[in-house]
C-alpha positions as CSV (number, residue, x, y, z in Angstrom):
1,M,60.6,-97.4,21.0
2,L,60.5,-95.4,24.3
3,T,60.7,-98.6,26.3
4,V,63.9,-99.6,24.5
5,V,65.5,-96.2,25.2
6,V,64.6,-96.4,28.9
7,G,66.1,-99.9,29.1
8,L,69.3,-98.7,27.4
9,L,69.5,-95.8,29.8
10,C,69.3,-98.2,32.8
11,L,72.0,-100.5,31.5
12,V,74.4,-97.7,30.7
13,S,73.7,-95.5,33.7
14,G,74.4,-98.1,36.4
15,H,73.6,-97.6,40.1
16,M,73.3,-94.4,42.0
17,V,76.3,-93.8,44.3
18,R,76.0,-91.7,47.5
19,T,78.7,-89.4,48.3
20,Q,79.1,-86.9,51.2
21,D,81.4,-84.1,52.0
22,A,81.8,-81.8,54.9
23,T,79.0,-79.4,53.8
24,G,76.3,-82.1,53.1
25,S,75.5,-85.1,50.8
26,R,75.0,-85.3,47.1
27,F,74.0,-88.1,44.7
28,V,75.8,-88.8,41.4
29,C,75.6,-91.6,38.9
30,N,78.8,-93.5,38.1
31,A,79.3,-96.1,35.4
32,I,80.1,-99.6,36.8
33,P,82.9,-101.3,34.9
34,P,82.2,-104.8,33.5
35,G,82.7,-107.5,36.1
36,A,82.8,-105.0,39.0
37,E,80.9,-105.5,42.3
38,P,78.0,-103.0,42.4
39,G,77.8,-101.0,45.5
40,C,77.9,-97.5,46.9
41,G,81.3,-95.8,47.1
42,Y,82.1,-92.8,49.2
43,V,84.5,-90.6,47.4
44,S,85.9,-87.5,49.0
45,T,86.3,-85.0,46.2
46,G,85.6,-81.8,48.0
47,N,82.8,-79.9,46.4
48,R,83.1,-81.4,43.0
49,V,81.6,-84.5,41.5
50,Q,83.9,-87.0,39.9
51,S,83.7,-86.6,36.1
52,S,82.6,-89.4,33.8
53,S,84.7,-91.1,31.1
54,P,84.6,-90.1,27.4
55,V,82.8,-93.4,26.6
56,E,80.0,-92.6,29.0
57,D,79.6,-89.2,27.5
58,E,79.4,-90.5,24.0
59,L,76.8,-93.1,25.0
60,R,74.8,-90.4,26.8
61,N,74.9,-88.2,23.8
62,T,73.8,-91.1,21.6
63,I,70.9,-91.7,23.8
64,I,69.9,-88.1,23.8
65,Q,70.1,-88.0,20.0
66,L,68.0,-91.1,19.7
67,R,65.4,-89.6,22.0
68,E,65.4,-86.4,20.0
69,T,65.1,-88.5,16.8
70,I,62.1,-90.3,18.2
71,L,60.4,-87.1,19.3
72,Q,61.0,-85.5,15.9
73,Q,59.6,-88.6,14.1
74,K,56.6,-88.5,16.3
75,E,56.1,-84.8,15.5
76,T,56.5,-85.6,11.9
77,I,53.8,-88.3,12.1
78,V,51.4,-86.0,14.0
79,S,52.1,-83.3,11.4
80,Q,51.4,-85.8,8.5
81,Q,48.2,-86.9,10.3
82,G,47.1,-83.3,10.6
83,T,47.9,-82.8,6.9
84,I,45.8,-85.8,6.0
85,K,42.9,-84.5,8.1
86,E,43.2,-81.1,6.5
87,L,43.1,-82.8,3.0
88,N,40.1,-84.7,4.0
89,S,38.4,-81.6,5.3
90,K,39.3,-79.8,2.0
91,L,37.9,-82.7,0.1
92,A,34.6,-82.4,2.0
93,R,34.5,-78.7,1.3
94,C,35.2,-79.4,-2.3
95,E,32.3,-81.8,-2.4
96,A,30.0,-79.2,-0.8
97,A,31.3,-76.5,-3.1
98,A,30.8,-78.8,-6.1
99,D,27.3,-79.6,-4.9
100,A,26.6,-75.9,-4.7
101,S,28.2,-75.3,-8.1
102,S,25.7,-77.7,-9.6
103,Q,23.0,-75.0,-8.8
104,G,24.8,-72.2,-10.5
105,K,28.6,-72.4,-11.0
106,S,30.0,-73.2,-14.3
107,R,32.3,-76.1,-15.2
108,D,35.2,-73.8,-15.7
109,Q,35.1,-72.6,-12.1
110,L,35.0,-76.3,-10.9
111,G,38.0,-77.1,-13.1
112,K,40.0,-74.2,-11.6
113,T,39.2,-75.3,-8.1
114,M,40.3,-78.9,-8.9
115,Q,43.5,-77.6,-10.5
116,S,44.3,-75.4,-7.5
117,L,43.8,-78.4,-5.1
118,K,46.0,-80.6,-7.3
119,G,48.8,-78.0,-7.2
120,R,48.6,-77.7,-3.5
121,L,48.8,-81.5,-3.1
122,E,51.9,-81.6,-5.3
123,N,53.6,-78.8,-3.3
124,L,52.7,-80.6,-0.1
125,E,54.2,-83.8,-1.4
126,Q,57.5,-82.1,-2.4
127,Q,57.7,-80.3,0.9
128,S,57.0,-83.5,2.8
129,L,60.0,-85.4,1.3
130,R,62.4,-83.5,3.5
131,L,62.0,-83.3,7.3
132,P,64.2,-82.2,10.2
133,S,66.7,-85.0,11.3
134,T,68.7,-85.6,14.5
135,N,72.0,-84.2,13.0
136,V,73.0,-80.9,14.5
137,S,75.4,-78.7,12.7
138,A,78.2,-76.7,14.3
139,G,76.0,-73.6,14.6
140,G,73.3,-75.6,16.4
141,V,70.9,-75.6,13.4
142,S,69.2,-78.8,12.4
143,A,70.2,-80.1,9.0
144,L,67.7,-81.5,6.5
145,T,68.0,-85.1,5.3
146,P,65.7,-87.2,3.1
147,L,63.0,-89.2,4.7
148,P,63.3,-93.0,4.8
149,P,62.1,-94.5,1.5
150,E,59.3,-96.4,3.2
151,L,57.7,-93.3,4.7
152,R,58.2,-91.3,1.5
153,E,56.5,-94.1,-0.6
154,L,53.7,-94.2,1.9
155,L,53.1,-90.5,1.7
156,R,53.2,-90.6,-2.1
157,Q,50.7,-93.5,-2.1
158,R,48.4,-91.6,0.3
159,L,48.6,-88.4,-1.7
160,G,48.0,-90.3,-5.0
161,A,44.9,-92.0,-3.4
162,L,43.5,-88.7,-2.3
163,E,44.1,-87.2,-5.8
164,T,42.4,-90.2,-7.4
165,Q,39.5,-90.0,-5.0
166,L,39.1,-86.2,-5.7
167,L,39.1,-86.7,-9.4
168,R,36.5,-89.5,-9.2
169,K,34.3,-87.4,-7.0
170,V,34.6,-84.4,-9.3
171,A,33.6,-86.6,-12.2
172,E,30.6,-87.9,-10.3
173,L,29.6,-84.4,-9.4
174,E,29.9,-83.3,-13.1
175,E,27.6,-86.2,-14.1
176,E,25.1,-85.3,-11.4
177,K,25.3,-81.7,-12.5
178,S,24.5,-82.7,-16.1
179,Q,21.6,-84.8,-14.9
180,L,20.3,-82.0,-12.7
181,Y,20.6,-79.5,-15.6
182,N,18.5,-81.9,-17.8
183,E,15.9,-82.2,-15.0
184,T,15.8,-78.5,-14.5
185,A,15.4,-77.8,-18.2
186,A,12.5,-80.3,-18.3
187,H,10.9,-78.8,-15.3
188,R,11.3,-75.3,-16.8
189,Q,9.7,-76.5,-20.0
190,R,6.8,-77.9,-18.1
191,T,6.4,-74.7,-16.0
192,E,6.5,-72.6,-19.1
193,S,3.9,-74.8,-20.8
194,A,1.6,-74.5,-17.8
195,L,2.0,-70.7,-17.7
196,N,1.3,-70.5,-21.4
197,S,-1.9,-72.5,-20.9
198,L,-2.9,-70.3,-18.0
199,L,-2.2,-67.1,-20.1
200,E,-4.3,-68.5,-23.0
201,R,-7.1,-69.2,-20.6
202,I,-6.9,-65.7,-19.1
203,T,-6.9,-64.2,-22.6
204,E,-10.0,-66.2,-23.4
205,L,-11.7,-64.9,-20.3
206,E,-10.7,-61.4,-21.0
207,K,-12.0,-61.7,-24.6
208,S,-15.3,-62.9,-23.2
209,N,-15.3,-59.7,-21.0
210,N,-17.3,-61.3,-18.2
211,A,-18.6,-64.5,-16.7
212,F,-22.2,-63.8,-17.7
213,K,-24.1,-64.6,-20.8
214,S,-24.2,-60.8,-21.6
215,P,-22.3,-57.9,-20.0
216,E,-25.6,-56.5,-18.6
217,D,-27.2,-59.8,-17.4
218,F,-26.1,-59.6,-13.7
219,K,-27.3,-58.3,-10.4
220,V,-25.6,-57.0,-7.2
221,S,-26.6,-58.6,-3.9
222,L,-26.4,-56.7,-0.6
223,P,-27.8,-59.2,1.9
224,L,-26.9,-57.4,5.2
225,R,-27.5,-54.0,6.7
226,T,-23.9,-53.0,7.4
227,N,-21.7,-50.0,6.7
228,Y,-19.2,-52.1,4.6
229,L,-21.2,-53.9,1.9
230,Y,-21.6,-51.8,-1.2
231,G,-21.0,-51.5,-4.9
232,R,-19.2,-48.8,-6.8
233,I,-19.6,-47.5,-10.3
234,K,-16.2,-46.9,-11.9
235,K,-17.6,-44.4,-14.3
236,S,-18.2,-40.8,-13.0
237,L,-20.6,-38.1,-14.3
238,P,-20.1,-35.1,-16.4
239,E,-21.7,-31.8,-15.6
240,M,-25.4,-32.2,-16.3
241,Y,-28.5,-30.0,-16.4
242,A,-30.9,-33.0,-16.5
243,F,-30.8,-36.7,-15.8
244,T,-32.8,-39.9,-15.8
245,V,-31.9,-42.8,-13.4
246,C,-33.6,-46.2,-13.9
247,M,-33.0,-49.5,-12.1
248,W,-34.5,-52.8,-11.0
249,L,-34.9,-53.2,-7.2
250,K,-35.9,-56.1,-5.0
251,S,-36.0,-55.6,-1.2
252,S,-38.1,-56.7,1.7
253,A,-36.2,-54.8,4.4
254,S,-38.1,-53.0,7.2
255,P,-38.3,-50.3,8.2
256,G,-37.2,-48.7,4.9
257,I,-35.2,-50.2,2.1
258,G,-32.2,-47.9,2.7
259,T,-30.2,-46.2,0.0
260,P,-30.2,-47.9,-3.4
261,F,-27.7,-45.4,-4.7
262,S,-25.9,-42.1,-3.9
263,Y,-23.8,-39.7,-5.9
264,G,-21.4,-37.4,-4.0
265,V,-19.0,-34.7,-5.1
266,P,-16.3,-32.7,-3.3
267,G,-18.1,-30.2,-1.1
268,Q,-21.5,-32.0,-1.4
269,A,-21.9,-35.6,-0.4
270,N,-25.6,-35.5,-1.2
271,E,-25.5,-34.3,-4.8
272,I,-28.0,-37.0,-5.9
273,V,-29.4,-39.6,-3.4
274,L,-32.4,-42.0,-3.5
275,I,-33.2,-43.2,0.1
276,E,-35.9,-44.7,2.2
277,W,-34.9,-44.3,5.8
278,G,-36.9,-45.6,8.8
279,N,-40.6,-45.0,8.4
280,N,-40.1,-42.1,6.0
281,P,-41.2,-42.4,2.4
282,I,-38.7,-42.7,-0.4
283,E,-36.9,-39.4,-0.9
284,L,-34.9,-37.9,-3.8
285,L,-32.1,-35.5,-2.8
286,V,-30.5,-33.1,-5.3
287,N,-27.8,-30.8,-3.9
288,D,-29.1,-31.9,-0.5
289,K,-32.6,-30.6,-1.3
290,V,-35.4,-33.2,-0.7
291,A,-38.5,-34.3,-2.6
292,Q,-40.7,-37.2,-1.3
293,L,-41.7,-39.8,-3.9
294,P,-44.9,-41.8,-3.9
295,L,-43.1,-45.2,-4.5
296,S,-43.5,-48.5,-2.6
297,V,-41.0,-51.3,-3.4
298,S,-40.5,-53.1,-0.1
299,D,-42.7,-56.2,-0.8
300,G,-39.8,-58.6,-1.7
301,R,-40.6,-58.5,-5.5
302,W,-38.7,-57.0,-8.4
303,H,-39.8,-53.4,-9.3
304,H,-38.6,-51.1,-12.1
305,I,-37.9,-47.6,-10.8
306,C,-37.2,-44.5,-12.9
307,I,-36.5,-40.9,-11.6
308,T,-36.2,-37.9,-13.9
309,W,-35.1,-34.4,-13.0
310,T,-34.2,-31.2,-14.9
311,T,-32.6,-28.0,-13.6
312,R,-35.3,-25.9,-15.2
313,D,-37.7,-25.2,-12.3
314,G,-36.2,-28.3,-10.6
315,F,-39.0,-30.4,-12.2
316,W,-39.0,-34.2,-11.3
317,E,-41.0,-37.4,-12.1
318,A,-41.2,-40.7,-10.4
319,Y,-42.0,-44.0,-12.2
320,Q,-42.7,-47.5,-10.8
321,D,-43.0,-50.5,-13.2
322,G,-43.5,-48.1,-16.2
323,E,-46.2,-46.0,-14.6
324,R,-45.7,-42.4,-13.6
325,L,-46.9,-42.1,-10.0
326,G,-45.8,-38.6,-9.1
327,T,-44.3,-35.3,-10.3
328,G,-43.1,-32.1,-8.6
329,D,-40.9,-29.0,-9.0
330,N,-38.7,-26.6,-7.2
331,L,-36.2,-29.4,-6.4
332,A,-32.8,-27.5,-6.5
333,P,-33.9,-25.4,-9.5
334,W,-31.2,-24.0,-11.8
335,H,-28.5,-26.2,-10.1
336,P,-26.2,-28.0,-12.5
337,I,-25.2,-31.5,-11.4
338,K,-21.5,-31.3,-10.6
339,P,-19.0,-33.6,-12.3
340,G,-16.2,-35.8,-11.0
341,G,-18.0,-37.4,-8.1
342,V,-18.5,-41.0,-7.0
343,I,-21.6,-43.3,-7.5
344,I,-22.1,-45.8,-4.7
345,L,-24.7,-48.6,-4.8
346,G,-26.3,-49.6,-1.5
347,Q,-24.9,-46.8,0.8
348,E,-25.4,-43.1,1.6
349,Q,-22.2,-41.1,1.6
350,D,-21.3,-38.7,4.4
351,V,-18.0,-37.9,2.6
352,V,-17.2,-38.6,-1.0
353,G,-16.8,-42.4,-1.4
354,G,-17.2,-43.3,2.3
355,R,-18.3,-42.8,5.9
356,F,-21.3,-45.0,5.5
357,D,-24.1,-45.4,8.1
358,A,-25.4,-49.0,8.5
359,T,-29.0,-47.7,9.3
360,Q,-29.1,-46.1,5.8
361,A,-27.8,-49.1,3.9
362,F,-29.8,-50.8,1.2
363,V,-30.7,-54.5,1.8
364,G,-31.7,-56.5,-1.2
365,E,-30.7,-56.9,-4.9
366,L,-30.5,-54.4,-7.7
367,S,-29.8,-54.6,-11.4
368,Q,-29.8,-52.5,-14.6
369,F,-28.7,-49.3,-13.0
370,N,-28.6,-46.9,-16.0
371,M,-28.2,-43.1,-16.2
372,W,-28.8,-40.6,-19.0
373,D,-28.1,-36.9,-19.2
374,R,-31.6,-36.1,-20.4
375,V,-35.2,-36.7,-19.4
376,L,-36.5,-39.9,-21.0
377,R,-40.0,-40.0,-22.6
378,P,-42.7,-42.0,-20.8
379,V,-42.9,-44.4,-23.7
380,D,-39.2,-45.2,-23.4
381,I,-39.5,-45.8,-19.7
382,M,-42.5,-48.1,-20.3
383,G,-40.4,-50.1,-22.8
384,L,-37.7,-50.6,-20.2
385,A,-40.2,-51.6,-17.5
386,N,-42.0,-54.3,-19.7
387,C,-38.7,-55.6,-21.3
388,S,-39.8,-54.5,-24.7
389,A,-36.9,-52.2,-25.2
390,Y,-33.2,-52.2,-24.4
391,M,-31.6,-48.8,-24.0
392,P,-28.4,-48.6,-21.9
393,G,-27.6,-45.3,-20.3
394,N,-25.5,-42.9,-22.3
395,V,-23.7,-41.6,-19.2
396,V,-23.7,-44.7,-17.0
397,P,-24.5,-48.0,-18.7
398,W,-25.1,-51.2,-16.7
399,I,-22.0,-53.3,-17.7
400,D,-20.1,-55.8,-15.6
401,A,-16.8,-54.1,-16.2
402,N,-18.2,-50.8,-14.8
403,V,-19.3,-52.2,-11.4
404,E,-17.1,-53.2,-8.4
405,V,-18.3,-54.8,-5.2
406,F,-16.8,-54.6,-1.7
407,G,-17.2,-55.9,1.8
408,G,-19.1,-59.1,1.0
409,A,-21.4,-57.7,-1.7
410,S,-21.5,-60.0,-4.7
411,K,-22.4,-60.1,-8.4
412,A,-24.4,-63.0,-9.9
413,A,-25.9,-63.8,-13.3
414,L,-29.4,-62.5,-13.8
415,E,-31.7,-62.2,-16.8
416,I,-34.1,-59.7,-15.2
417,C,-37.0,-60.2,-17.5
418,E,-37.1,-63.9,-17.1
419,D,-36.6,-63.7,-13.4
420,R,-39.4,-61.1,-13.1
421,A,-41.8,-63.4,-15.0
422,F,-41.3,-66.2,-12.4
423,D,-41.5,-63.6,-9.6
424,S,-45.0,-62.4,-10.6
């Protein structure tokens, strides 16, 4: 189209004519009449250029209007292309939004979005049917005239195709949403079923109370001499005026087996301690007072140990494998055992519940740690040692649920009487 306009301008414009006056030279374009000889004429018109004829002005205006029409049509086409790109972009965003809505948005929200897009397309179609033309009113304002039927029909077809494509895509997304919902419901059902099975299994384990044949048939292993392996008794002590502590020990550590157990209270970390440290004999500490015990358990075999004490005269007894090997008195006499402390297995406490020393740690295995708030009779202690009696402690019973292990210490199943029979 631009080529035609340029050709028309050349045919109408004619040749350039040179003219000169007294003050200089100027160039003007003059129309060449039909049949005239082309050439350059020198016209002396003073300082004014010869005016063109009305026909030439009309043709010139027509050319300008045609050029403006072409530019406006080009702008219209570019605008429509931008509109189509915008619609495609909105369609892509609609697809993305529809995909996101499949994860959580309801069908009503998707329908509202679709209706809004449809309304905007209809408004765009109505506004596109009228575009600026080349006619200029007297006030210099462009008038509005209908688009050519071909362009209007093309726009309607394009908008209709976009609307059809959008509706089809929305229908596909709704179908995918329905399928996804069904798959999600099935996955949720499978997950709930697995969780229910797991909860049932946990309930069964909780009902069984422990992983051992009986709550008391286990041992605590402390294989290394460190300051971080230990066991802890969850149950604390009341105020007591006498006690008996019994346990099974197995250790081959040297020198000294370390600290099988310690009981500390606020203000006194050594309220009750059983310890064999270095080359010293086994010692019993009550309120940080010391008595040496004639016991020997570092031969790598299981041994049954019982210690009794009463605040009256601070009298104590030491039993090994059911036999009383020593007695004494004046061990913290008339001192009541303070309540509310912490019992640690395998470590000596410098503060309540902590600050352990690796050189004082117990190395080996222990089981059946029981404590009573009275002095047991020798016959009862013998029954415990030869496995002819079972009598859990009334203050601290040896039960799996009462014992925690830390730092690499472990609990394992053990039937001490059977194991001791194989050991001897």
